[in-house]
C-alpha angles and dihedrals in degrees: 000000000000122000088248091055093048092050091046090050089051091051089049095049094048094057108117093233094055113083116202138189125185126198136176130214109194131186111229090240089060098045098104093048092049092048091049094046094044091052090049096047096043101038094251098311107171121254119230113272093223109075096180102067143042126342100011124044122178109190122214124245091261092062117111091232133100129192132002125313117194121187133187118200117195147167111252120237120157091331117201112251096244091052089048088055092050095046135078132203109271115235099153113134111245094031100072097133091065119079100195143028135202125194104196122130095195092056096044094045087052090052089050089054089053096053106280118129136185113291 
């Protein structure tokens, strides 16, 4: 994403009428990297203590998952075209109030660096 797109995304997600929710799903093998990066991006904001429920899932070594997956759920309101292209309709149970979802670590890490946190 370009710097301009990242800034535009930040402006969009900080609009009062756009509700957001960020969660992380982290493979056990990537936990140290995620904790370090999250602390750096957020200025040492604490992570949730519970790693088995929203918004922070640390998967056991047996999970068929590698790396870090960050997701932002949001309510759609005049979404910029590039975000519409990145997003998908949200149909996940338990997240019904959010219309759309984006899985994009670059975008979400940028949002962390601008004040967003998990949850």
